[in-house]
C-alpha positions as CSV (number, residue, x, y, z in Angstrom):
1,X,167.7,-129.1,141.2
2,X,168.8,-125.6,140.2
3,X,172.6,-125.1,140.9
4,X,171.9,-121.7,142.3
5,X,169.8,-123.0,145.2
6,X,171.2,-122.9,148.7
7,X,171.2,-126.6,149.1
8,X,172.1,-129.2,146.4
9,X,171.6,-133.0,146.6
10,X,174.2,-135.4,145.4
11,X,173.0,-138.9,144.6
12,X,174.9,-142.2,144.1
13,X,174.9,-141.5,140.4
14,X,176.8,-138.3,141.1
15,X,179.4,-140.0,143.3
16,X,180.2,-143.6,142.6
17,X,180.6,-145.9,145.5
18,X,178.0,-144.2,147.7
19,X,174.4,-145.0,147.8
20,X,173.4,-142.4,150.3
21,X,172.1,-139.0,149.5
22,X,174.6,-136.4,150.4
23,X,173.5,-132.9,151.3
24,X,176.1,-130.3,150.2
25,X,175.9,-126.5,150.7
26,X,176.1,-124.6,147.4
27,X,178.7,-122.0,146.9
28,X,175.9,-119.5,146.4
29,X,175.7,-119.0,150.1
30,X,179.3,-118.1,150.2
31,X,178.8,-115.5,147.5
32,X,175.8,-113.8,149.3
33,X,177.6,-112.2,152.2
34,X,180.4,-110.5,150.2
35,X,177.8,-109.2,147.8
36,X,175.6,-107.6,150.5
37,X,178.7,-106.0,152.1
38,X,179.7,-104.5,148.8
39,X,176.2,-103.1,148.3
40,X,176.3,-101.5,151.8
41,X,179.7,-99.9,151.0
42,X,178.3,-98.5,147.7
43,X,175.3,-97.0,149.5
44,X,177.5,-95.5,152.2
45,X,179.8,-94.1,149.5
46,X,176.9,-92.6,147.6
47,X,175.5,-91.1,150.8
48,X,178.8,-89.4,151.6
49,X,179.2,-87.7,148.2
50,X,177.1,-84.6,149.1
51,X,179.1,-84.1,152.3
52,X,182.3,-84.1,150.3
53,X,181.0,-81.3,148.1
54,X,179.8,-79.4,151.2
55,X,183.1,-79.8,152.9
56,X,184.9,-76.8,151.4
57,X,182.0,-74.5,152.4
58,X,181.7,-76.0,155.9
59,X,185.5,-75.6,156.4
60,X,185.4,-72.0,155.2
61,X,182.3,-71.2,157.2
62,X,183.9,-72.6,160.4
63,X,187.2,-70.8,159.8
64,X,185.8,-67.4,158.8
65,X,182.5,-67.3,160.7
66,X,182.2,-69.7,163.6
67,X,185.7,-69.4,165.0
68,X,185.7,-65.5,164.8
69,X,182.4,-65.4,166.5
70,X,183.6,-67.6,169.3
71,X,186.8,-65.5,169.6
72,X,184.8,-62.2,169.6
73,X,182.4,-63.5,172.3
74,X,185.3,-64.6,174.4
75,X,186.9,-61.2,173.9
76,X,183.7,-59.4,174.9
77,X,183.8,-61.0,178.4
78,X,187.0,-59.2,179.3
79,X,188.2,-55.7,179.9
80,X,191.6,-54.3,179.3
81,X,193.0,-51.4,181.3
82,X,196.3,-49.6,181.1
83,X,196.7,-50.3,184.8
84,X,195.8,-53.8,185.8
85,X,195.8,-55.3,182.3
86,X,193.2,-57.8,181.1
87,X,190.5,-58.9,183.6
88,X,187.4,-61.1,183.3
89,X,184.2,-59.0,183.7
90,X,181.5,-61.4,182.5
91,X,178.5,-59.6,181.0
92,X,179.5,-56.2,182.3
93,X,180.4,-55.0,178.8
94,X,176.9,-56.0,177.5
95,X,175.3,-54.1,180.4
96,X,177.3,-51.1,179.4
97,X,176.1,-51.4,175.8
98,X,172.5,-51.2,177.0
99,X,173.1,-47.8,178.5
100,X,175.5,-46.5,175.8
101,X,173.8,-43.4,174.2
102,X,176.4,-43.4,171.4
103,X,175.4,-46.9,170.3
104,X,171.7,-46.1,170.4
105,X,172.1,-42.9,168.6
106,X,173.8,-44.8,165.8
107,X,170.9,-47.3,165.8
108,X,168.4,-44.4,165.6
109,X,170.3,-43.0,162.6
110,X,170.3,-46.2,160.6
111,X,166.6,-46.8,161.4
112,X,165.8,-43.3,160.1
113,X,167.9,-44.1,157.1
114,X,166.0,-47.4,156.6
115,X,162.6,-45.8,156.9
116,X,163.5,-43.4,154.0
117,X,165.6,-45.7,151.8
118,X,164.0,-49.2,152.0
119,X,160.5,-48.2,150.8
120,X,161.9,-46.1,147.9
121,X,164.4,-48.7,146.9
122,X,162.0,-51.6,146.9
123,X,159.3,-49.5,145.1
124,X,161.8,-48.6,142.4
125,X,162.9,-52.2,142.1
126,X,159.3,-53.5,141.9
127,X,158.3,-51.0,139.2
128,X,161.4,-51.9,137.2
129,X,160.7,-55.6,137.5
130,X,157.1,-55.2,136.4
131,X,158.2,-53.2,133.4
132,X,160.7,-55.8,132.4
133,X,158.0,-58.5,132.7
134,X,155.6,-56.5,130.6
135,X,155.5,-56.1,126.8
136,X,155.9,-52.3,127.0
137,X,159.7,-52.2,127.3
138,X,161.9,-52.7,124.3
139,X,165.4,-53.9,124.6
140,X,164.9,-55.6,127.9
141,X,168.4,-57.0,128.0
142,X,170.0,-53.6,127.8
143,X,167.5,-52.2,130.3
144,X,168.1,-55.0,132.8
145,X,171.9,-54.7,132.4
146,X,171.8,-50.9,132.8
147,X,169.6,-51.1,135.9
148,X,171.8,-53.8,137.5
149,X,175.2,-52.3,136.6
150,X,175.4,-50.0,139.7
151,X,175.4,-53.1,141.9
152,X,178.7,-54.1,140.3
153,X,180.2,-50.8,141.5
154,X,182.0,-51.3,144.9
155,X,180.2,-49.3,147.6
156,X,183.4,-47.3,148.4
157,X,183.7,-46.3,144.8
158,X,180.0,-45.4,144.7
159,X,180.4,-43.2,147.8
160,X,183.4,-41.5,146.3
161,X,181.6,-40.8,143.1
162,X,178.5,-39.4,144.8
163,X,180.6,-37.5,147.3
164,X,182.2,-35.7,144.2
165,X,178.7,-35.0,142.8
166,X,177.5,-33.7,146.2
167,X,180.5,-31.3,146.5
168,X,179.6,-27.6,147.0
169,X,182.8,-26.2,145.5
170,X,183.6,-28.7,142.7
171,X,180.7,-31.0,142.2
172,X,178.9,-31.0,138.8
173,X,175.5,-30.4,140.5
174,X,176.9,-27.2,142.1
175,X,178.5,-26.1,138.9
176,X,175.4,-26.6,136.8
177,X,173.3,-24.7,139.5
178,X,175.7,-21.8,139.4
179,X,175.7,-21.8,135.6
180,X,171.9,-21.4,135.5
181,X,171.9,-18.8,138.3
182,X,170.5,-21.1,141.1
183,X,172.0,-21.4,144.5
184,X,173.7,-24.9,144.7
185,X,171.8,-27.3,147.0
186,X,173.6,-28.5,150.1
187,X,173.6,-32.3,150.4
188,X,176.1,-32.8,153.2
189,X,174.3,-31.0,156.1
190,X,172.9,-32.3,159.3
191,X,169.4,-32.2,157.8
192,X,170.2,-33.7,154.4
193,X,173.0,-36.3,155.1
194,X,170.6,-39.2,155.7
195,X,168.6,-38.6,152.4
196,X,172.0,-38.2,150.6
197,X,173.2,-41.6,151.9
198,X,169.8,-43.1,151.1
199,X,170.2,-41.9,147.5
200,X,173.5,-43.7,147.2
201,X,172.2,-47.0,148.5
202,X,169.1,-46.8,146.4
203,X,171.1,-46.2,143.3
204,X,173.4,-49.1,144.0
205,X,171.0,-51.8,145.3
206,X,167.8,-51.2,143.5
207,X,169.0,-53.3,140.5
208,X,169.9,-56.2,142.7
209,X,166.4,-56.3,144.3
210,X,164.9,-55.9,140.8
211,X,166.5,-59.1,139.6
212,X,165.2,-61.0,142.6
213,X,161.6,-59.8,141.9
214,X,162.0,-60.3,138.2
215,X,163.1,-63.9,138.7
216,X,160.0,-64.5,140.8
217,X,157.8,-62.9,138.1
218,X,159.3,-65.3,135.5
219,X,158.1,-68.3,137.6
220,X,154.4,-67.3,137.4
221,X,152.4,-69.3,134.9
222,X,151.3,-67.1,132.0
223,X,147.9,-68.9,132.0
224,X,147.0,-66.8,135.0
225,X,147.6,-63.6,133.1
226,X,145.5,-64.8,130.2
227,X,142.7,-65.8,132.5
228,X,142.8,-62.3,134.1
229,X,142.7,-60.6,130.7
230,X,139.7,-62.8,129.7
231,X,137.9,-61.6,132.8
232,X,138.5,-58.0,131.6
233,X,141.5,-57.0,133.8
234,X,143.7,-54.2,132.6
235,X,147.4,-54.3,132.6
236,X,147.6,-52.4,135.8
237,X,145.0,-54.7,137.4
238,X,147.0,-57.7,136.3
239,X,150.1,-56.2,137.9
240,X,148.5,-55.2,141.2
241,X,146.1,-58.1,141.7
242,X,148.0,-61.0,140.2
243,X,151.7,-60.4,139.9
244,X,152.5,-58.5,143.1
245,X,150.5,-60.9,145.4
246,X,152.2,-63.9,143.8
247,X,155.7,-62.6,144.3
248,X,155.1,-61.6,147.9
249,X,157.7,-64.0,149.3
250,X,160.4,-62.5,147.0
251,X,159.4,-59.0,148.2
252,X,159.6,-60.2,151.8
253,X,163.1,-61.6,151.1
254,X,164.3,-58.3,149.6
255,X,162.9,-56.5,152.6
256,X,164.8,-58.7,155.1
257,X,168.0,-58.2,153.1
258,X,167.4,-54.5,153.1
259,X,166.9,-54.3,156.9
260,X,170.1,-56.3,157.5
261,X,172.0,-54.2,155.1
262,X,170.7,-51.0,156.6
263,X,171.8,-51.9,160.1
264,X,175.3,-52.7,158.7
265,X,175.7,-49.4,157.0
266,X,179.4,-48.5,157.1
267,X,181.2,-47.7,153.8
268,X,179.2,-44.7,152.6
269,X,179.3,-42.7,155.9
270,X,182.9,-43.7,156.4
271,X,183.9,-42.3,153.0
272,X,181.8,-39.1,153.3
273,X,183.1,-38.4,156.8
274,X,186.3,-37.3,155.2
275,X,184.6,-34.3,153.6
276,X,182.1,-33.6,156.4
277,X,183.6,-34.7,159.7
278,X,181.3,-32.5,161.8
279,X,178.2,-33.8,160.1
280,X,179.1,-37.5,160.4
281,X,180.5,-38.2,163.9
282,X,182.4,-41.4,164.8
283,X,179.2,-43.0,166.1
284,X,177.0,-42.1,163.2
285,X,176.2,-45.8,162.6
286,X,176.7,-48.8,164.9
287,X,179.3,-50.3,162.5
288,X,181.2,-47.0,162.3
289,X,181.1,-46.8,166.1
290,X,182.5,-50.3,166.4
291,X,185.3,-49.5,164.0
292,X,186.3,-46.4,165.9
293,X,186.2,-48.2,169.2
294,X,188.4,-51.0,168.0
295,X,190.9,-49.3,165.7
296,X,191.0,-45.7,167.1
297,X,190.4,-46.1,170.8
298,X,191.8,-49.7,170.9
299,X,188.9,-50.9,173.0
300,X,188.6,-54.3,171.3
301,X,186.7,-56.0,174.1
302,X,184.0,-53.4,174.3
303,X,183.8,-53.2,170.5
304,X,183.1,-57.0,170.4
305,X,180.3,-56.5,172.9
306,X,178.8,-53.7,170.8
307,X,179.0,-55.9,167.7
308,X,177.0,-58.6,169.4
309,X,174.5,-55.9,170.5
310,X,174.1,-54.9,166.9
311,X,173.6,-58.5,165.9
312,X,170.8,-58.8,168.5
313,X,169.1,-55.7,167.2
314,X,169.4,-57.0,163.6
315,X,167.9,-60.3,164.6
316,X,165.0,-58.7,166.5
317,X,164.1,-56.3,163.7
318,X,164.3,-59.0,161.0
319,X,162.1,-61.3,163.1
320,X,159.7,-58.4,163.6
321,X,159.4,-57.8,159.8
322,X,158.7,-61.5,159.3
323,X,156.1,-61.5,162.0
324,X,154.3,-58.5,160.7
325,X,154.3,-59.8,157.1
326,X,153.0,-63.3,158.0
327,X,150.6,-62.0,160.5
328,X,149.0,-59.8,157.8
329,X,148.9,-62.8,155.4
330,X,147.2,-65.0,158.0
331,X,144.5,-62.4,158.6
332,X,143.5,-62.3,155.0
């Protein structure tokens, strides 16, 4: 009998002095249980490896995102007065936000800003991505780097740079206009401040969105382009009927990012407010309004409620964009 079998027979020949057949358990049974436990431990250890790699992110996310949100929500449920101190008011601060004209005026400003800036920025990014993916552009690496470079400039620095260029007294645009005998254009007025801010954001973020679209274009099989050319499609038809429909998810992604970034507009108006305080009031954008409530008026509890109101508006508008896009796709 095989020595590895669970049961082994010992005969009289194996043990002198005994004519009976002795049934003895093999040591293989004793070795089975420890082996299975070791395999279970190895499987559990392998399953825990991804969570060990995720642990630093989860800890940072909890410390810098979850806990501050919980603290801010708890703060928004109270109201602090000079006389009477801190008192619990429940959702009263949120009811106040719903009727706060300063908050809704800021929301209206950023929506106007987004209606101007987002289509222009995504259009420029899409054209640049299509040019990079075509055979027309030479030196694509330099072109891609030059187009993406403004994204590496901090938004505060970009606002300072464009604020200098917009200046009526010392800006280069005004100086060139005077040199050729033209009245310098006014960029920082009540009627031009939003387009001026949209220009800064477009200059800075078009390259970032271009890279997302260009990466999506690189994933399209080139056999589709060849098939379209065999059918007689021109370069423009290939771009409009093959490339753009296939990178639709990437365009939607950039649109969602742009909507979120638009509602969080803060650095550019905050910097330009120093040179045009009457044109950019403290509530020009919701984030600027929250900043002034918290650090100028010391209304931290109400500022927290306004922040959650802005988050709700952002979630609703982002969901609306997704709904409209996928609704149109389902109707095709």
